N, C-alpha and C positions, 0 to 999 in steps of 0.2 A: 671096638677101637676108637678111638679119638683122635680130632684133626690138629691140627699145629699149622696157622698162618703164620709167615713169615712177611718181612719188607720185599718191597719188587726189586730194590739193589741188593740185598742178598741173594735170591733168588736167582739173577740176572748173573751176579759172581757165582755162583756154583753152578748157572750154565757154562760161564767161560771157564769153568777149570778144570770140569769135565767133558766137556764138548770140544773147546777148542786147546785143551792144556795148557790153561797160561798159570803160570804158576806167581804171576804178581800177584797176584788176588787172594792168594792165600791168607794174610793179618788181615784183611775184610771180613773174611768167612769165618777164622775163629772169633773175632771180635762179635759178628754179626749174634756165630750161635751162642758164646758165653753170656750173651745179652740175653737171646728166648731162654735159653736155660735158666737164666737168674729169674727171668720174668715167669716161667713157669715154676719154679720152687714157692716163689714167690707167693703165688694163685694157687699152689696146692698148701702151702701155712694158713693163710684166711681161709682158705674153704675148711679146712680141719679145727679150725679156730670156731668157726660160726658154726661149724653142726657136729663137733662133740659131746660125748653123751653124759658125762660130766664136769661140773666146774674145775676139779682140777685139770684135767685134762685138757678143758677150755683155754684157763689162766697158763696153761705150758706152751700151747700152739698160741696164744696171741703172744708170751713173751718172744718165742724163736723170731714169730713175723716181725715184729718191731726190730729184733736185735738184726736180723736179714736186710729190711729196710733204712738201718742206721739212724733209728731215732733213738735220740741221748738220752739219760735212766733221768734225766730232769726235765725232761719234758712230757714224758708218761704220767700217766693216771693208774 
């Protein structure tokens, strides 16, 4: 099982929400978790790009990674 690290601020917000039942931090939690999920997806795509068994799969994973990162087509090689 893999571990995932989150920021201290997100951790505190999660504690406040679950232990103190403070609903004011829901937007912070949602944004923090969305950012973390995007980061995990980008990392997975990069790993897939670097470890793909065929050139075709490697190029597809590279394209998906660059799309997710928001790199414009004119800047790609």
